[in-house]
C-alpha positions in Angstrom: 78.5 69.1 119.9 79.6 66.1 117.7 83.1 65.5 116.5 82.1 66.2 113.0 80.6 69.6 114.0 83.7 70.5 115.9 85.9 69.4 113.0 83.9 71.7 110.7 84.2 74.7 112.9 88.0 74.1 113.3 88.3 73.9 109.6 86.2 77.1 109.1 88.8 78.9 111.3 91.7 77.4 109.2 90.1 78.7 106.2 90.1 82.4 107.6 93.8 82.0 108.2 94.3 80.7 104.5 92.3 83.6 103.2 94.3 86.2 105.2 97.9 84.7 105.0 97.7 82.0 102.3 98.2 79.3 104.9 97.6 78.3 108.6 100.7 79.3 110.6 102.2 76.6 112.8 101.1 78.5 116.2 97.6 79.0 114.8 97.3 75.4 114.0 98.7 74.3 117.5 96.1 76.6 119.1 93.3 75.3 117.0 94.3 71.6 117.8 94.4 72.3 121.5 91.1 74.1 121.4 89.5 71.3 119.4 90.8 68.6 122.0 89.7 70.6 124.9 86.3 71.8 123.8 87.5 75.3 123.7 86.8 76.3 120.0 84.6 79.3 121.2 87.7 81.0 122.5 89.5 80.7 118.9 86.3 81.8 117.2 86.0 84.9 119.4 89.8 85.7 118.7 89.0 85.2 115.0 86.2 87.5 115.0 88.3 90.0 116.5 91.2 89.5 114.2 88.8 89.6 111.1 87.5 93.1 112.4 91.1 94.5 112.9 92.6 93.0 109.7 89.8 93.0 107.1 87.4 95.6 108.3 90.3 98.1 108.7 90.3 101.3 106.8 93.9 100.5 106.0 93.1 97.5 103.7 94.7 94.1 103.8 98.0 95.0 102.2 98.7 98.0 104.5 97.4 96.2 107.5 99.9 93.4 106.9 102.7 95.6 106.3 102.0 97.4 109.6 101.9 94.0 111.4 105.3 93.3 109.7 106.8 96.4 110.9 105.3 96.1 114.5 106.6 92.7 114.7 110.2 93.7 113.6 110.1 96.4 116.3 109.1 93.7 118.9 111.9 91.5 117.6 109.4 88.6 116.8 111.1 86.9 113.8 108.5 84.1 113.3 105.3 86.2 113.3 107.1 88.8 111.3 107.7 86.1 108.5 104.2 85.2 108.5 102.9 88.7 108.2 105.6 89.5 105.6 104.1 86.5 103.5 100.6 87.8 104.4 101.5 91.3 102.9 102.7 89.5 99.8 99.5 87.4 99.7 97.5 90.8 100.0 99.3 92.2 97.1 102.5 94.1 98.6 105.8 94.1 96.8 109.1 93.1 98.3 110.3 96.6 97.8 107.6 97.7 100.2 108.7 95.1 102.9 112.2 96.5 102.5 110.8 99.9 103.0 109.2 98.7 106.2 112.5 97.3 107.4 114.0 100.7 106.4 111.5 102.5 108.6 112.3 100.2 111.5 115.8 101.1 111.3 114.7 104.6 112.2 112.1 103.7 114.9 113.5 100.5 116.3 117.3 100.4 115.6 119.7 98.1 113.7 118.4 94.8 115.0 114.8 95.5 113.6 116.2 96.6 110.4 118.5 93.5 110.0 115.6 91.3 110.8 113.5 92.8 108.4 116.1 92.6 105.6 116.8 89.1 106.5 113.2 88.2 105.9 113.1 90.1 102.7 116.2 88.3 101.5 114.7 84.9 102.3 111.4 85.9 100.4 113.7 87.3 97.4 115.6 84.0 97.2 112.6 82.1 97.2 110.9 84.2 94.6 113.7 84.9 92.3 116.6 82.4 93.1 118.5 85.3 94.6 121.6 84.1 96.4 123.4 86.1 99.1 127.0 86.9 98.7 129.6 84.5 100.4 
């Protein structure tokens, strides 16, 4: 396979992230660079095919699926991926109030740390969307 063909394959994978999340997350970009450099794009293509089935062919729909991902990642205490999926949920049509609702649910299912992380992410998104400023 030529360099140009590998570059085109990698760009196709990046486009899938852009469609789902609005951007290519840092970790995904690193995986793509490694896969491309080492001739392992087929692994990322297989991963993306499964991801496509789970995210876009889901009976939940893209918005709910992203909200579920957000909640699960809050429960796991994974701030970086939770932020990515919060933005993905907004990209799929979710409202900030829905993200706050997911954080509130995380309080019940996973405790204060998950709730606090969720509200921290919602506050960040609220600040960037509306100029919200946290109290001193």
